[in-house]
TIBA-181585 format. One record per atom (N, C-alpha, C): residue number from 1; residue in one letter; x, y, z. Coordinates in steps of 0.2 Angstrom, whole numbers, plus 5000, padded with zeros to 4 digits. Example, Ala and Ser with C-alpha at 12.3 -4.5 7.8 and 13.67 -1.06 7.14 Angstrom:
2
REC     k   r     xx     yy     zz
REC     1   A   5066   4972   5039
REC     1   A   5062   4978   5039
REC     1   A   5066   4984   5039
REC     2   S   5064   4989   5035
REC     2   S   5068   4995   5036
REC     2   S   5064   5000   5039
***
This chain:
96
REC     k   r     xx     yy     zz
REC     1   M   5058   5115   4970
REC     1   M   5054   5109   4967
REC     1   M   5051   5111   4961
REC     2   S   5050   5107   4956
REC     2   S   5047   5108   4950
REC     2   S   5040   5106   4950
REC     3   E   5035   5109   4946
REC     3   E   5028   5107   4946
REC     3   E   5027   5099   4944
REC     4   T   5031   5097   4940
REC     4   T   5031   5090   4939
REC     4   T   5032   5085   4945
REC     5   N   5037   5087   4949
REC     5   N   5039   5083   4955
REC     5   N   5032   5083   4960
REC     6   D   5029   5089   4961
REC     6   D   5024   5090   4965
REC     6   D   5018   5086   4963
REC     7   R   5017   5086   4957
REC     7   R   5011   5081   4954
REC     7   R   5013   5074   4956
REC     8   A   5019   5072   4954
REC     8   A   5021   5065   4956
REC     8   A   5020   5062   4963
REC     9   S   5021   5067   4968
REC     9   S   5021   5065   4974
REC     9   S   5014   5066   4977
REC    10   S   5009   5070   4974
REC    10   S   5002   5070   4977
REC    10   S   4999   5064   4975
REC    11   P   4994   5063   4980
REC    11   P   4989   5057   4978
REC    11   P   4985   5058   4972
REC    12   P   4984   5052   4968
REC    12   P   4980   5053   4962
REC    12   P   4973   5055   4964
REC    13   E   4970   5059   4959
REC    13   E   4963   5062   4960
REC    13   E   4958   5056   4958
REC    14   K   4953   5056   4963
REC    14   K   4948   5051   4961
REC    14   K   4944   5053   4955
REC    15   P   4942   5048   4951
REC    15   P   4939   5050   4945
REC    15   P   4932   5052   4947
REC    16   R   4930   5057   4943
REC    16   R   4923   5060   4944
REC    16   R   4918   5055   4941
REC    17   R   4912   5055   4946
REC    17   R   4906   5050   4943
REC    17   R   4900   5055   4942
REC    18   D   4897   5052   4937
REC    18   D   4890   5055   4936
REC    18   D   4886   5054   4943
REC    19   P   4883   5059   4946
REC    19   P   4878   5058   4952
REC    19   P   4873   5052   4951
REC    20   R   4871   5052   4944
REC    20   R   4866   5047   4943
REC    20   R   4868   5040   4943
REC    21   D   4875   5039   4943
REC    21   D   4878   5032   4943
REC    21   D   4877   5029   4950
REC    22   H   4875   5022   4949
REC    22   H   4875   5018   4955
REC    22   H   4881   5014   4956
REC    23   V   4884   5015   4962
REC    23   V   4890   5011   4964
REC    23   V   4888   5005   4969
REC    24   F   4890   4999   4967
REC    24   F   4889   4993   4971
REC    24   F   4895   4991   4974
REC    25   H   4895   4989   4980
REC    25   H   4900   4985   4983
REC    25   H   4898   4979   4986
REC    26   F   4902   4974   4985
REC    26   F   4901   4967   4987
REC    26   F   4907   4965   4991
REC    27   R   4905   4962   4998
REC    27   R   4910   4959   5001
REC    27   R   4913   4952   4998
REC    28   I   4919   4951   4998
REC    28   I   4922   4945   4996
REC    28   I   4922   4940   5001
REC    29   D   4919   4934   5000
REC    29   D   4919   4929   5006
REC    29   D   4926   4925   5005
REC    30   P   4930   4925   5010
REC    30   P   4937   4922   5009
REC    30   P   4936   4915   5010
REC    31   S   4930   4912   5013
REC    31   S   4929   4905   5013
REC    31   S   4925   4902   5008
REC    32   A   4925   4906   5002
REC    32   A   4921   4903   4997
REC    32   A   4924   4896   4994
REC    33   E   4920   4893   4991
REC    33   E   4921   4886   4988
REC    33   E   4928   4886   4984
REC    34   K   4932   4880   4985
REC    34   K   4938   4880   4981
REC    34   K   4936   4879   4973
REC    35   P   4940   4881   4968
REC    35   P   4938   4880   4962
REC    35   P   4937   4873   4960
REC    36   V   4932   4872   4955
REC    36   V   4930   4866   4953
REC    36   V   4934   4864   4947
REC    37   Y   4936   4868   4943
REC    37   Y   4939   4867   4937
REC    37   Y   4947   4870   4937
REC    38   D   4951   4867   4933
REC    38   D   4958   4871   4934
REC    38   D   4958   4876   4929
REC    39   D   4954   4876   4924
REC    39   D   4954   4881   4919
REC    39   D   4952   4888   4922
REC    40   P   4955   4894   4922
REC    40   P   4952   4900   4925
REC    40   P   4946   4902   4921
REC    41   L   4946   4902   4914
REC    41   L   4940   4904   4911
REC    41   L   4934   4900   4913
REC    42   I   4935   4894   4913
REC    42   I   4929   4889   4914
REC    42   I   4927   4891   4921
REC    43   E   4931   4892   4926
REC    43   E   4929   4893   4933
REC    43   E   4926   4900   4933
REC    44   L   4929   4905   4930
REC    44   L   4925   4911   4930
REC    44   L   4918   4911   4927
REC    45   I   4917   4908   4922
REC    45   I   4911   4907   4919
REC    45   I   4906   4902   4923
REC    46   R   4909   4897   4926
REC    46   R   4905   4893   4931
REC    46   R   4903   4897   4937
REC    47   G   4907   4901   4940
REC    47   G   4905   4905   4946
REC    47   G   4900   4910   4945
REC    48   Q   4901   4913   4939
REC    48   Q   4896   4919   4937
REC    48   Q   4889   4916   4936
REC    49   L   4889   4910   4933
REC    49   L   4882   4907   4932
REC    49   L   4879   4905   4938
REC    50   A   4883   4902   4942
REC    50   A   4881   4899   4949
REC    50   A   4878   4905   4953
REC    51   D   4882   4910   4953
REC    51   D   4879   4917   4957
REC    51   D   4873   4919   4954
REC    52   L   4872   4920   4947
REC    52   L   4866   4921   4944
REC    52   L   4860   4917   4945
REC    53   L   4862   4910   4945
REC    53   L   4856   4905   4946
REC    53   L   4854   4905   4953
REC    54   D   4858   4907   4957
REC    54   D   4856   4908   4965
REC    54   D   4851   4915   4966
REC    55   A   4851   4919   4960
REC    55   A   4847   4925   4961
REC    55   A   4841   4925   4956
REC    56   V   4841   4921   4950
REC    56   V   4836   4922   4946
REC    56   V   4833   4915   4943
REC    57   I   4827   4914   4941
REC    57   I   4825   4908   4937
REC    57   I   4825   4910   4930
REC    58   L   4828   4905   4926
REC    58   L   4828   4906   4919
REC    58   L   4821   4902   4917
REC    59   T   4819   4905   4911
REC    59   T   4813   4903   4908
REC    59   T   4813   4902   4901
REC    60   D   4809   4898   4897
REC    60   D   4808   4897   4891
REC    60   D   4801   4898   4889
REC    61   H   4798   4903   4886
REC    61   H   4792   4904   4885
REC    61   H   4788   4903   4891
REC    62   G   4790   4906   4896
REC    62   G   4787   4906   4902
REC    62   G   4787   4900   4907
REC    63   R   4790   4895   4904
REC    63   R   4791   4889   4908
REC    63   R   4798   4889   4911
REC    64   R   4799   4887   4918
REC    64   R   4804   4886   4921
REC    64   R   4810   4881   4917
REC    65   V   4816   4883   4917
REC    65   V   4821   4879   4914
REC    65   V   4826   4878   4919
REC    66   R   4827   4872   4921
REC    66   R   4833   4870   4926
REC    66   R   4839   4869   4922
REC    67   V   4844   4873   4924
REC    67   V   4850   4873   4920
REC    67   V   4856   4870   4925
REC    68   D   4859   4865   4923
REC    68   D   4864   4862   4927
REC    68   D   4871   4862   4924
REC    69   G   4872   4865   4918
REC    69   G   4879   4865   4915
REC    69   G   4879   4870   4909
REC    70   F   4885   4870   4906
REC    70   F   4886   4875   4900
REC    70   F   4891   4871   4896
REC    71   R   4891   4874   4890
REC    71   R   4897   4872   4885
REC    71   R   4899   4879   4882
REC    72   L   4905   4878   4880
REC    72   L   4908   4884   4876
REC    72   L   4907   4884   4869
REC    73   L   4906   4889   4866
REC    73   L   4904   4889   4858
REC    73   L   4910   4886   4854
REC    74   Q   4917   4887   4857
REC    74   Q   4922   4884   4853
REC    74   Q   4924   4877   4855
REC    75   E   4920   4874   4860
REC    75   E   4921   4868   4862
REC    75   E   4915   4864   4863
REC    76   P   4909   4864   4858
REC    76   P   4903   4861   4860
REC    76   P   4903   4854   4862
REC    77   E   4908   4850   4861
REC    77   E   4908   4844   4864
REC    77   E   4910   4843   4872
REC    78   S   4912   4848   4874
REC    78   S   4914   4848   4882
REC    78   S   4907   4851   4886
REC    79   Q   4906   4847   4891
REC    79   Q   4901   4849   4895
REC    79   Q   4904   4851   4902
REC    80   Y   4902   4857   4905
REC    80   Y   4904   4858   4912
REC    80   Y   4898   4859   4917
REC    81   E   4899   4856   4922
REC    81   E   4893   4857   4928
REC    81   E   4894   4864   4931
REC    82   I   4889   4867   4932
REC    82   I   4888   4873   4936
REC    82   I   4889   4872   4943
REC    83   F   4885   4867   4946
REC    83   F   4884   4865   4953
REC    83   F   4886   4858   4953
REC    84   P   4893   4856   4953
REC    84   P   4895   4849   4953
REC    84   P   4893   4846   4959
REC    85   H   4893   4849   4965
REC    85   H   4892   4846   4972
REC    85   H   4884   4844   4972
REC    86   R   4880   4849   4970
REC    86   R   4873   4848   4969
REC    86   R   4871   4842   4965
REC    87   A   4875   4841   4959
REC    87   A   4874   4836   4955
REC    87   A   4876   4829   4958
REC    88   E   4881   4829   4962
REC    88   E   4883   4823   4966
REC    88   E   4878   4821   4971
REC    89   A   4875   4826   4975
REC    89   A   4871   4825   4980
REC    89   A   4864   4822   4977
REC    90   D   4862   4825   4971
REC    90   D   4856   4822   4968
REC    90   D   4856   4815   4966
REC    91   T   4862   4814   4963
REC    91   T   4864   4807   4961
REC    91   T   4864   4802   4967
REC    92   E   4867   4804   4973
REC    92   E   4867   4800   4978
REC    92   E   4860   4799   4981
REC    93   A   4855   4805   4981
REC    93   A   4849   4804   4984
REC    93   A   4844   4800   4980
REC    94   R   4845   4799   4973
REC    94   R   4842   4795   4969
REC    94   R   4843   4788   4970
REC    95   G   4849   4787   4971
REC    95   G   4852   4780   4973
REC    95   G   4849   4776   4978
REC    96   K   4847   4780   4984
REC    96   K   4845   4778   4990
REC    96   K   4838   4775   4990
***
């Protein structure tokens, strides 16, 4: 066998990490909500914002800001809800 064939059949080497690096592992919940928007980019942004807003409070000059949607810079006329199910529940609660 040649040296090239030996390398091709051996398992790939794990990349070396700096011991000061932190590695985070997150379990993916298979029962996660179904996508709200058909556009994968919008859904990616919505999901990331939703996850962040479940962990942090946004502020403006120290005052809490309640964020419920976003707009893309290239489509400033389009508004997308971050938590559409919460918005529906709030509307129904106000109507009662």
